[in-house]
C-alpha positions as CSV (number, residue, x, y, z in Angstrom):
1,X,69.1,23.7,-3.6
2,X,65.5,22.6,-2.4
3,X,65.6,18.7,-2.7
4,X,62.5,16.7,-2.3
5,X,63.2,13.2,-0.9
6,X,60.5,10.6,-1.3
7,X,61.0,8.1,1.3
8,X,61.7,8.2,5.1
9,X,63.9,5.1,6.4
10,X,67.3,5.2,7.3
11,X,68.8,6.2,4.0
12,X,66.4,9.1,3.4
13,X,66.9,10.4,7.1
14,X,70.8,10.2,6.7
15,X,70.5,11.9,3.0
16,X,68.4,14.7,4.6
17,X,70.9,15.2,7.4
18,X,73.9,15.1,4.9
19,X,72.1,17.8,2.8
20,X,71.0,20.0,5.5
21,X,74.8,19.9,6.9
22,X,75.9,20.9,3.5
23,X,73.4,24.0,3.3
24,X,70.7,22.6,1.3
25,X,67.1,22.2,1.7
26,X,65.9,18.8,2.0
27,X,62.0,18.2,2.4
28,X,61.3,14.8,3.5
29,X,57.9,12.8,2.4
30,X,56.9,9.6,4.0
31,X,54.2,7.8,2.1
32,X,52.6,6.3,5.0
33,X,53.4,9.5,7.2
34,X,54.3,7.2,10.2
35,X,58.2,7.6,10.0
36,X,57.9,11.5,9.9
37,X,55.2,12.1,12.6
38,X,57.8,13.1,15.3
39,X,59.6,15.4,12.9
40,X,56.3,16.8,11.8
41,X,55.6,17.8,15.5
42,X,58.5,19.7,15.6
43,X,61.3,17.1,16.9
44,X,65.0,17.7,15.4
45,X,66.4,15.3,12.9
46,X,69.5,13.9,14.5
47,X,72.1,11.9,12.6
48,X,75.3,10.5,14.5
49,X,78.3,8.4,13.3
50,X,79.5,9.1,9.7
51,X,77.3,12.3,9.5
52,X,76.8,14.4,12.7
53,X,73.8,16.6,12.2
54,X,71.1,18.0,14.7
55,X,68.2,20.4,13.3
56,X,64.8,20.9,12.0
57,X,64.0,19.5,8.8
58,X,60.8,20.1,6.4
59,X,58.2,17.7,5.9
60,X,56.1,17.3,3.2
61,X,52.4,16.1,3.5
62,X,52.0,14.8,0.2
63,X,54.3,13.9,-2.7
64,X,53.0,16.9,-4.6
65,X,54.2,19.2,-1.9
66,X,57.6,17.3,-1.8
67,X,58.3,17.7,-5.6
68,X,56.5,21.2,-6.1
69,X,59.5,23.6,-6.6
70,X,62.3,21.2,-5.9
71,X,65.4,21.6,-7.8
72,X,65.8,17.8,-7.8
73,X,63.8,14.8,-6.4
74,X,65.3,11.9,-4.8
75,X,63.9,8.6,-4.7
76,X,65.2,7.1,-1.4
77,X,63.2,3.7,-0.1
78,X,63.4,0.1,-0.7
79,X,62.7,-1.0,-4.4
80,X,59.3,-2.6,-3.2
81,X,58.0,0.9,-2.7
82,X,59.5,2.3,-5.7
83,X,56.3,2.0,-8.0
84,X,54.0,3.4,-5.6
85,X,56.2,6.4,-5.1
86,X,56.8,6.8,-8.8
87,X,53.0,6.8,-9.4
88,X,52.4,9.3,-6.7
89,X,55.2,12.0,-8.0
90,X,54.4,11.4,-11.7
91,X,51.6,13.9,-12.1
92,X,53.6,16.6,-10.5
93,X,57.0,16.4,-11.9
94,X,57.8,18.9,-14.5
95,X,59.9,18.8,-17.7
96,X,63.6,19.3,-16.9
97,X,63.3,18.5,-13.1
98,X,65.9,15.9,-12.4
99,X,65.1,12.7,-10.4
100,X,67.6,10.8,-8.6
101,X,66.9,7.0,-7.8
102,X,69.0,5.9,-4.8
103,X,69.6,3.1,-5.5
104,X,68.3,1.8,-8.8
105,X,66.5,-1.4,-9.0
106,X,64.9,-3.5,-11.5
107,X,64.8,-1.1,-14.4
108,X,62.7,1.3,-12.5
109,X,64.3,4.4,-14.4
110,X,62.4,2.7,-17.7
111,X,59.1,2.5,-16.0
112,X,59.2,6.0,-14.7
113,X,60.5,7.4,-18.1
114,X,57.7,5.7,-20.0
115,X,55.0,6.9,-17.6
116,X,56.5,10.3,-18.1
117,X,56.5,10.2,-21.8
118,X,52.9,9.4,-21.6
119,X,52.4,12.8,-20.1
120,X,54.8,14.6,-22.7
121,X,57.3,15.3,-19.7
122,X,60.9,14.7,-20.4
123,X,63.5,15.1,-17.8
124,X,67.1,13.4,-16.7
125,X,66.7,10.3,-14.6
126,X,69.8,9.8,-12.6
127,X,70.6,6.3,-11.4
128,X,73.0,5.2,-8.6
129,X,74.4,1.6,-8.2
130,X,74.1,1.9,-4.4
131,X,73.1,4.5,-1.7
132,X,75.1,7.3,-0.6
133,X,75.5,5.9,3.1
134,X,74.4,3.0,5.2
135,X,72.8,3.2,8.7
136,X,70.0,2.5,10.9
137,X,67.1,4.4,12.0
138,X,66.8,5.2,15.7
139,X,63.8,3.6,17.6
140,X,62.3,7.3,18.6
141,X,61.7,8.0,14.9
142,X,63.9,11.2,14.9
143,X,67.3,9.9,14.4
144,X,69.6,7.7,12.2
145,X,73.0,6.1,13.1
146,X,75.4,6.6,10.1
147,X,77.6,3.6,9.7
148,X,79.6,4.7,6.7
149,X,79.5,7.3,3.7
150,X,80.5,5.6,0.5
151,X,83.7,7.1,-1.2
152,X,82.6,6.3,-4.8
153,X,79.1,5.6,-6.1
154,X,78.4,4.6,-9.6
155,X,76.0,6.6,-11.7
156,X,74.4,7.0,-15.0
157,X,71.6,9.2,-16.5
158,X,68.7,8.4,-18.9
159,X,69.1,9.8,-21.4
160,X,72.5,9.1,-21.9
161,X,73.2,12.4,-23.6
162,X,72.5,14.0,-20.2
163,X,75.1,12.1,-18.5
164,X,77.3,15.1,-17.7
165,X,74.4,17.1,-16.3
166,X,73.6,14.1,-14.0
167,X,77.0,13.7,-12.7
168,X,77.5,17.5,-12.1
169,X,74.3,17.9,-10.2
170,X,75.0,14.8,-7.9
171,X,78.5,16.2,-7.3
172,X,76.9,19.6,-6.3
173,X,74.9,18.1,-3.7
174,X,76.8,15.1,-2.6
175,X,80.4,15.9,-3.2
176,X,83.1,14.4,-5.6
177,X,82.3,10.9,-5.2
178,X,80.6,10.0,-8.5
179,X,82.1,7.5,-11.1
180,X,80.2,7.8,-14.4
181,X,79.2,4.1,-15.9
182,X,78.3,3.5,-19.3
183,X,74.7,3.9,-19.2
184,X,71.4,2.6,-17.2
185,X,72.4,-1.1,-18.1
186,X,75.8,-0.7,-16.4
187,X,74.0,0.5,-13.3
188,X,71.4,-2.2,-13.4
189,X,74.4,-4.6,-13.2
190,X,76.2,-2.5,-10.7
191,X,73.8,-2.8,-7.7
192,X,75.6,-5.8,-5.3
193,X,73.3,-5.5,-2.5
194,X,71.1,-8.4,-3.8
195,X,73.8,-10.9,-4.5
196,X,75.6,-10.0,-1.3
197,X,72.5,-10.2,0.8
198,X,71.5,-13.7,-0.8
199,X,74.7,-15.0,0.6
200,X,74.5,-13.5,4.0
201,X,70.8,-14.0,4.6
202,X,70.7,-17.6,3.0
203,X,73.5,-19.0,5.1
204,X,72.4,-17.1,8.3
205,X,68.6,-17.6,8.0
206,X,68.0,-19.3,11.3
207,X,69.5,-16.2,13.2
208,X,67.1,-13.9,11.5
209,X,64.0,-16.2,12.3
210,X,64.9,-16.7,15.7
211,X,65.4,-12.8,16.1
212,X,69.1,-13.0,17.2
213,X,71.4,-10.1,17.4
214,X,74.2,-10.9,15.1
215,X,77.3,-9.3,13.5
216,X,76.7,-9.3,9.8
217,X,80.4,-8.7,9.2
218,X,81.6,-11.1,11.6
219,X,79.2,-14.1,10.3
220,X,80.6,-13.4,6.4
221,X,82.7,-16.7,7.1
222,X,84.7,-18.0,4.3
223,X,81.9,-20.1,3.3
224,X,79.6,-17.2,3.0
225,X,82.5,-15.1,1.2
226,X,83.0,-17.7,-1.3
227,X,79.1,-18.1,-2.2
228,X,79.2,-14.3,-2.7
229,X,82.4,-14.3,-4.7
230,X,80.8,-17.0,-7.1
231,X,77.7,-15.0,-7.4
232,X,79.7,-12.1,-8.2
233,X,81.4,-13.9,-11.1
234,X,78.0,-14.5,-12.7
235,X,77.2,-11.0,-12.6
236,X,80.5,-10.0,-14.1
237,X,80.0,-12.5,-16.9
238,X,76.8,-11.1,-17.8
239,X,78.2,-7.5,-17.8
240,X,81.1,-8.6,-20.0
241,X,78.7,-10.2,-22.6
242,X,76.8,-6.8,-23.0
243,X,80.2,-5.1,-23.6
244,X,80.1,-3.2,-20.1
245,X,82.8,-2.6,-17.4
246,X,81.2,-2.5,-13.8
247,X,82.8,-2.6,-10.5
248,X,83.8,-6.2,-8.8
249,X,82.6,-7.3,-5.5
250,X,86.0,-6.6,-3.9
251,X,86.1,-3.1,-5.3
252,X,82.6,-2.5,-3.8
253,X,83.7,-3.5,-0.3
254,X,87.0,-1.9,-0.2
255,X,85.2,1.7,-1.7
256,X,82.2,1.3,0.3
257,X,83.8,0.5,3.8
258,X,87.2,1.7,3.5
259,X,89.2,-1.8,3.9
260,X,92.1,-3.1,1.8
261,X,91.0,-5.4,-1.2
262,X,91.3,-9.1,-0.1
263,X,88.8,-11.9,0.1
264,X,85.1,-10.9,0.8
265,X,85.5,-12.7,4.2
266,X,88.7,-11.2,5.1
267,X,87.3,-7.6,4.2
268,X,84.2,-8.2,6.3
269,X,86.3,-9.7,9.2
270,X,88.3,-6.6,9.2
271,X,85.2,-4.4,9.3
272,X,83.9,-6.5,12.3
273,X,87.3,-6.0,14.1
274,X,87.0,-2.2,13.4
275,X,83.6,-2.1,15.0
276,X,82.1,-1.2,11.4
277,X,80.6,-4.6,10.4
278,X,77.0,-3.7,11.3
279,X,74.3,-6.2,12.4
280,X,72.3,-8.6,10.2
281,X,68.6,-8.6,10.0
282,X,66.7,-9.6,13.2
283,X,63.5,-11.0,11.2
284,X,63.1,-13.0,8.3
285,X,60.7,-10.4,7.1
286,X,63.7,-8.5,5.9
287,X,64.3,-6.3,2.7
288,X,67.1,-8.8,2.3
289,X,64.6,-11.2,1.2
290,X,61.5,-9.4,0.0
291,X,63.3,-6.4,-1.6
292,X,66.6,-8.0,-2.9
293,X,65.0,-11.2,-4.2
294,X,62.3,-9.9,-6.3
295,X,63.7,-6.7,-7.4
296,X,67.6,-7.7,-7.5
297,X,68.2,-11.4,-8.1
298,X,65.1,-11.6,-10.5
299,X,66.4,-8.8,-12.8
300,X,70.0,-10.2,-13.0
301,X,68.7,-13.6,-13.8
302,X,66.5,-12.0,-16.6
303,X,69.7,-10.1,-17.9
304,X,71.6,-13.4,-17.8
305,X,69.0,-15.4,-20.3
306,X,68.8,-12.3,-22.6
307,X,72.4,-12.4,-23.2
308,X,72.9,-16.2,-23.0
309,X,74.6,-16.3,-19.6
310,X,72.3,-18.0,-17.3
311,X,72.7,-16.8,-13.8
312,X,72.1,-20.4,-12.1
313,X,73.2,-19.3,-8.5
314,X,71.0,-16.1,-8.8
315,X,68.1,-18.3,-10.1
316,X,68.8,-21.0,-7.3
317,X,68.8,-18.3,-4.8
318,X,65.4,-17.0,-5.9
319,X,63.9,-20.5,-5.8
320,X,65.4,-21.4,-2.3
321,X,64.0,-18.1,-0.7
322,X,60.6,-18.7,-2.6
323,X,60.5,-22.1,-1.0
324,X,61.4,-20.9,2.6
325,X,59.3,-18.2,2.7
326,X,56.4,-20.1,1.1
327,X,55.8,-17.4,-1.4
328,X,56.6,-17.0,-5.1
329,X,58.8,-14.0,-4.8
330,X,59.2,-13.5,-8.5
331,X,55.5,-12.1,-8.7
332,X,56.6,-9.6,-5.8
333,X,58.1,-7.6,-8.6
334,X,55.8,-4.9,-10.0
335,X,58.0,-3.2,-12.3
336,X,59.4,-5.8,-14.8
337,X,56.0,-7.3,-16.0
338,X,55.1,-3.7,-17.6
339,X,58.5,-3.6,-19.3
340,X,58.5,-6.9,-21.3
341,X,62.1,-6.8,-21.5
342,X,62.5,-10.7,-22.0
343,X,61.1,-9.9,-25.5
344,X,64.4,-7.8,-26.5
345,X,67.6,-8.6,-28.0
346,X,70.9,-7.4,-26.3
347,X,71.3,-4.9,-28.8
348,X,67.7,-3.5,-28.6
349,X,67.9,-3.4,-24.7
350,X,71.1,-1.6,-24.7
351,X,69.5,1.0,-26.9
352,X,66.5,1.2,-24.7
353,X,68.7,1.7,-21.7
354,X,70.2,4.9,-23.5
355,X,67.3,7.0,-25.1
356,X,64.3,8.7,-23.8
357,X,61.1,6.9,-24.9
358,X,58.8,8.5,-27.4
359,X,55.2,9.0,-26.0
């Protein structure tokens, strides 16, 4: 299948390599054009580690070119770029053309569905609770080192009636690793990166500021792990109040990084011992802060308020990082203000997350 990938970071490069190795035809589009320049000039895309691949990859010069004729479109870039890419793709998406959001953040699927409905376009929007893989882009702009390919990925589809169609497509493209969850709201409460990165970044912030090279798994110490576990309990309580079942943080680490379940710290220490603990950010100008706070912690806090389960640690993390960065990170979210979800009851929000909007 021809798959348009909107994004050109480590996740997009890794997905392109994965798809090409499986015999599909990925087409990469970089909104800035910077990260695909070498590939555009004819360099091969190279993936090493958990995905081994080397070969040419098609590069689109515009969103229209990436979307046109694609059997599916994948959104694969940080959430602070989602609205820009949604808006670029919107005029070119056709009814019935599936869109996969990897991974889904801040109710981006609702924003996209509303804008499409205004055009009279209806298509399945498939949302993932996390990414297919983890990795780091190589400095030469042609490669990616893939740390791990996840064994299980939570998935849902908007509208909910297209759930089977969404899972079948994802399985055909990426293999039998998808676990169907109970709608978009369950996925909104299944992205664990924001809470995990809050604990990791907040308690290792000076390492990031000083540009140190530090092992991430190694520095998920017992104190960091306990903070992450406490944040996870807030998320689980919110999900339970909505009547939803979501994966625990222990299940996430075990399934994503292939370690036995234990405490969050113990699992990360084992990943470190096995050489799979990865490295933490070397700058405070990191997605752990500028993506995960406004597009991860803020929506979870909003859901807590809607359902009467205040996420006090999530709220505190947002305030602490805003103070440390000297910037109101809440206002960086460019998706939530258009949705006005704070005015909805829990029942109305659940319904909104299952149905295709009317024009």
